[in-house]
C-alpha angles and dihedrals in degrees: 000000000000115000096219131025131189128201102199122027102205129131097293093047090049091051090052092047091050093050094047093050094043091051089046093234088135132006118238091251090059093059129078127187126197124199135155088220112084090199090053092049095047092048094060092039090056094042100044108014094236127147114262135196140172089223113094091192091060091055089047090064090075126109091249127017130206116203103208102162122117116279094252090060097049097093093051093044093050092045089055096051107026097097091056097047111111126222091241094048122111117223118200116193131198109191132114113229096020103114126200092249091052091047092050089050091054092053090046095214141050109303130168106246132182110190114204141181112199128168136224098262081079082085089072097035094260101102126145113215132183119202136188129176137209124239095267095064113098124218089252092052091047090054090048091053093047090051090056093045094048091058091085102036140309125337132194131186111233137176110263093242088067095057094095089053088050090053089055099041100041114356095063097018097094087069092055090049092049090052089050092050091047092050092049090049091049089054091048090050089051087055090054103266118139112254098242092049091046091057091049093051093045096045094046091049090054093044093049093045092052090049090053090055091049098044105035097046088217122141111262089237091056091050089049091051090053090061097044109085118191110275090356137137097262098053088051090054090047089050090056092047089054092046090053093049098249096159093043091049091054093046094047092046091053093047089052090049092051091047091055090047090054090052097052 
């Protein structure tokens, strides 16, 4: 029996596979991925050397199973495999809006479920994942799931009612950051910097700033104050950001994101 199965072999599944194999949690031959798309299957087979199949039920015979299809396909995928899910099997889900109670209802009987919300920086081993478990998951199984999820970045256990906030603050956040980097690069290009160089400067500035928050333990406001000299260039830029409603735009965007997540 395979140790880990995937139903869905898209980008997020591939990121998880890559992390798991790199951290040597499982060997490629211990992983199986199922996908109706031949191109999707062959992509992960070529990249990671795992076994692939078009049969979801074959992947569901693994010790632990990761459901990595899009939310709209969850009901159909679960209906196809639920009668071959074992009582001792761990199910890990990746779908905003699909609550533990809804997932249990789809399976129609007690099943061990770990609900997660990762993000795309998992592709480079810097993901941020939230996880919550249902009452059937033991402490040992919880630790096992967290070990898998930490293979492609950081993971935190959260209460399920916070998942929509997680979607807004980390799940969807890479898109906000990419827009910010693109805007900064556009401004640098307008000042005469070559486009490629502008992206490198902007991206490294964001990366380094995030690392300072993580490693210094200082409040972001304190770190901001350290850069803002009296009457200087930076405080003038911050003044314009405030004038244009930068903080409010971020907060309102995240609230809208969480609202959509709640409605899925």
